[in-house]
C-alpha positions as a Markdown table, in Angstrom:
| # | Residue | x | y | z |
|---|---|---|---|---|
| 1 | Met | 127.2 | 145.5 | 147.8 |
| 2 | Asn | 125.2 | 145.8 | 144.6 |
| 3 | Ser | 122.6 | 148.6 | 144.3 |
| 4 | Glu | 119.6 | 146.2 | 144.6 |
| 5 | Leu | 120.8 | 144.9 | 147.9 |
| 6 | Arg | 121.7 | 148.4 | 149.0 |
| 7 | Asp | 118.2 | 149.5 | 148.3 |
| 8 | Leu | 116.7 | 146.6 | 150.2 |
| 9 | Tyr | 119.1 | 147.3 | 153.1 |
| 10 | Gln | 117.8 | 150.8 | 153.3 |
| 11 | Glu | 114.2 | 149.7 | 153.0 |
| 12 | Val | 114.5 | 147.1 | 155.8 |
| 13 | Ile | 116.4 | 149.5 | 158.1 |
| 14 | Ile | 113.9 | 152.3 | 157.6 |
| 15 | Glu | 110.8 | 150.0 | 157.9 |
| 16 | His | 112.0 | 148.2 | 161.1 |
| 17 | Ser | 113.4 | 151.4 | 162.7 |
| 18 | Lys | 110.1 | 153.3 | 162.2 |
| 19 | Arg | 107.8 | 150.4 | 163.1 |
| 20 | Pro | 109.8 | 147.9 | 165.2 |
| 21 | Arg | 108.3 | 144.5 | 165.7 |
| 22 | Asn | 108.0 | 143.0 | 169.1 |
| 23 | Tyr | 108.7 | 146.3 | 170.8 |
| 24 | His | 107.2 | 145.7 | 174.3 |
| 25 | Pro | 108.2 | 144.0 | 177.5 |
| 26 | Leu | 107.2 | 140.4 | 178.0 |
| 27 | Ala | 105.0 | 139.5 | 181.0 |
| 28 | Gly | 105.4 | 136.5 | 183.1 |
| 29 | Pro | 108.5 | 134.4 | 183.7 |
| 30 | Ala | 110.6 | 136.0 | 180.9 |
| 31 | Gln | 114.3 | 136.4 | 181.4 |
| 32 | Ser | 115.8 | 139.7 | 180.5 |
| 33 | Ala | 119.1 | 141.5 | 180.0 |
| 34 | Gln | 120.1 | 145.1 | 179.3 |
| 35 | Gly | 122.7 | 146.3 | 176.8 |
| 36 | Tyr | 124.5 | 149.5 | 176.2 |
| 37 | Asn | 126.7 | 150.9 | 173.5 |
| 38 | Pro | 128.8 | 153.7 | 175.1 |
| 39 | Leu | 130.2 | 154.7 | 171.7 |
| 40 | Cys | 126.9 | 156.0 | 170.4 |
| 41 | Gly | 124.5 | 155.7 | 173.4 |
| 42 | Asp | 122.3 | 152.9 | 172.1 |
| 43 | Gln | 120.4 | 151.2 | 174.9 |
| 44 | Val | 118.3 | 148.0 | 174.7 |
| 45 | Lys | 116.5 | 145.7 | 177.0 |
| 46 | Val | 115.7 | 142.2 | 175.6 |
| 47 | Trp | 113.2 | 139.8 | 177.1 |
| 48 | Val | 113.1 | 136.1 | 176.3 |
| 49 | Leu | 110.6 | 133.5 | 177.3 |
| 50 | Met | 112.1 | 130.0 | 177.0 |
| 51 | Asp | 110.2 | 126.8 | 176.7 |
| 52 | Asp | 112.8 | 124.2 | 177.6 |
| 53 | Asp | 115.5 | 124.7 | 175.1 |
| 54 | Lys | 113.5 | 126.9 | 172.7 |
| 55 | Val | 112.8 | 130.6 | 172.4 |
| 56 | Ala | 109.1 | 130.7 | 172.9 |
| 57 | Asp | 108.9 | 134.5 | 172.7 |
| 58 | Val | 111.3 | 137.4 | 172.5 |
| 59 | Ser | 110.8 | 141.2 | 172.6 |
| 60 | Phe | 112.8 | 144.4 | 173.2 |
| 61 | Glu | 112.6 | 148.0 | 174.1 |
| 62 | Gly | 115.2 | 150.7 | 173.9 |
| 63 | Ser | 116.5 | 153.8 | 172.3 |
| 64 | Gly | 119.1 | 153.9 | 169.6 |
| 65 | Cys | 120.0 | 154.6 | 166.0 |
| 66 | Ala | 118.0 | 153.1 | 163.1 |
| 67 | Ile | 120.4 | 150.2 | 162.7 |
| 68 | Ser | 120.3 | 149.2 | 166.3 |
| 69 | Thr | 116.5 | 149.3 | 166.4 |
| 70 | Ala | 116.0 | 147.6 | 163.0 |
| 71 | Ser | 118.5 | 144.8 | 164.0 |
| 72 | Ala | 116.6 | 144.2 | 167.2 |
| 73 | Ser | 113.3 | 144.1 | 165.4 |
| 74 | Val | 114.4 | 141.6 | 162.8 |
| 75 | Met | 116.2 | 139.6 | 165.4 |
| 76 | Thr | 113.1 | 139.1 | 167.5 |
| 77 | Glu | 111.2 | 137.9 | 164.4 |
| 78 | Met | 113.9 | 135.4 | 163.5 |
| 79 | Met | 114.5 | 134.0 | 167.0 |
| 80 | Lys | 111.0 | 132.8 | 167.8 |
| 81 | Gly | 111.0 | 129.0 | 167.9 |
| 82 | Lys | 114.7 | 128.6 | 167.7 |
| 83 | Ser | 116.6 | 126.3 | 170.0 |
| 84 | Thr | 119.5 | 127.8 | 172.0 |
| 85 | Asp | 121.9 | 126.0 | 169.6 |
| 86 | Glu | 120.1 | 127.4 | 166.6 |
| 87 | Ala | 120.0 | 130.9 | 168.1 |
| 88 | Glu | 123.8 | 130.7 | 168.8 |
| 89 | Ala | 124.4 | 129.6 | 165.2 |
| 90 | Leu | 122.3 | 132.4 | 163.8 |
| 91 | Phe | 124.2 | 134.9 | 166.0 |
| 92 | Ser | 127.5 | 133.6 | 164.8 |
| 93 | Thr | 126.5 | 133.8 | 161.1 |
| 94 | Phe | 125.0 | 137.3 | 161.6 |
| 95 | His | 128.2 | 138.4 | 163.4 |
| 96 | Asp | 130.3 | 137.1 | 160.5 |
| 97 | Leu | 128.1 | 138.9 | 158.0 |
| 98 | Val | 128.2 | 142.3 | 159.7 |
| 99 | Thr | 132.0 | 142.1 | 160.4 |
| 100 | Gly | 132.7 | 141.1 | 156.7 |
| 101 | Arg | 134.0 | 137.6 | 157.4 |
| 102 | Asp | 133.9 | 135.4 | 154.4 |
| 103 | Ser | 132.4 | 132.4 | 156.3 |
| 104 | Ala | 129.0 | 134.1 | 156.2 |
| 105 | Glu | 128.8 | 133.7 | 152.4 |
| 106 | Asp | 128.2 | 130.0 | 152.7 |
| 107 | Glu | 125.4 | 130.5 | 155.2 |
| 108 | Ile | 123.7 | 133.6 | 153.8 |
| 109 | Asp | 120.5 | 131.8 | 152.9 |
| 110 | Glu | 120.0 | 130.9 | 156.5 |
| 111 | Leu | 119.8 | 134.6 | 157.4 |
| 112 | Gly | 116.7 | 135.5 | 155.4 |
| 113 | Lys | 115.9 | 139.2 | 156.0 |
| 114 | Leu | 119.0 | 139.5 | 158.2 |
| 115 | Ala | 121.1 | 139.2 | 155.0 |
| 116 | Val | 120.5 | 142.9 | 154.2 |
| 117 | Phe | 122.6 | 143.8 | 157.3 |
| 118 | Gly | 125.7 | 142.8 | 155.3 |
| 119 | Gly | 125.9 | 146.5 | 154.4 |
| 120 | Val | 126.9 | 147.3 | 157.9 |
| 121 | Ser | 130.3 | 145.7 | 157.3 |
| 122 | Glu | 131.1 | 148.8 | 155.1 |
| 123 | Phe | 130.8 | 150.9 | 158.2 |
| 124 | Pro | 132.8 | 149.4 | 161.0 |
| 125 | Ala | 131.6 | 151.9 | 163.6 |
| 126 | Arg | 128.1 | 150.6 | 163.0 |
| 127 | Val | 128.8 | 146.9 | 163.7 |
| 128 | Lys | 128.3 | 147.4 | 167.4 |
| 129 | Cys | 125.0 | 149.1 | 166.7 |
| 130 | Ala | 123.8 | 146.0 | 164.7 |
| 131 | Thr | 125.1 | 143.5 | 167.2 |
| 132 | Leu | 124.1 | 145.1 | 170.6 |
| 133 | Cys | 120.7 | 143.4 | 170.7 |
| 134 | Trp | 122.2 | 140.1 | 169.8 |
| 135 | His | 124.8 | 140.2 | 172.6 |
| 136 | Thr | 122.0 | 141.2 | 174.9 |
| 137 | Leu | 119.7 | 138.3 | 173.8 |
| 138 | Arg | 122.6 | 135.9 | 174.5 |
| 139 | Ala | 122.9 | 137.3 | 178.0 |
| 140 | Ala | 119.2 | 137.0 | 178.6 |
| 141 | Ile | 119.1 | 133.4 | 177.5 |
| 142 | Ala | 122.1 | 132.7 | 179.8 |
| 143 | Gly | 120.4 | 134.5 | 182.7 |
| 144 | Lys | 123.2 | 137.0 | 183.1 |
| 145 | Glu | 122.2 | 139.9 | 185.3 |
| 146 | Asp | 125.1 | 142.4 | 184.7 |
| 147 | Pro | 124.4 | 144.9 | 181.9 |
| 148 | Ile | 126.0 | 144.0 | 178.5 |
| 149 | Thr | 128.3 | 146.6 | 176.9 |
| 150 | Thr | 129.8 | 146.6 | 173.4 |
| 151 | Glu | 133.2 | 147.8 | 174.9 |
């Protein structure tokens, strides 16, 4: 990772962990799921309000490390208005990025601000921190009631 991208990575992580976006429960008919990372203790609850096949709104609450909180914050910004297929494709590309898979290089432009999380791939223990909210969102969209775990 070049120094410019590393600086941006740190800036986004700090900004979104200190002032997370969409950090509140959703009222109304929102679906929700809970996620837990037993390795580090991160916990997250994600709410999603669907309008047919589209994510009309999404929010989260939880406690966790800066990477976990920042990932959830950016995720909620990126997911609004996405279809379930688009959301799944974005999850897959993000997962490839943070796990260091080469396939993400071709799709990096689609990630927008999420691209800075590529630095997580240098710290394998942090991958679960970055992806916990994503797995939890997928469970909420699918209507799964059992808590999600990264193990």
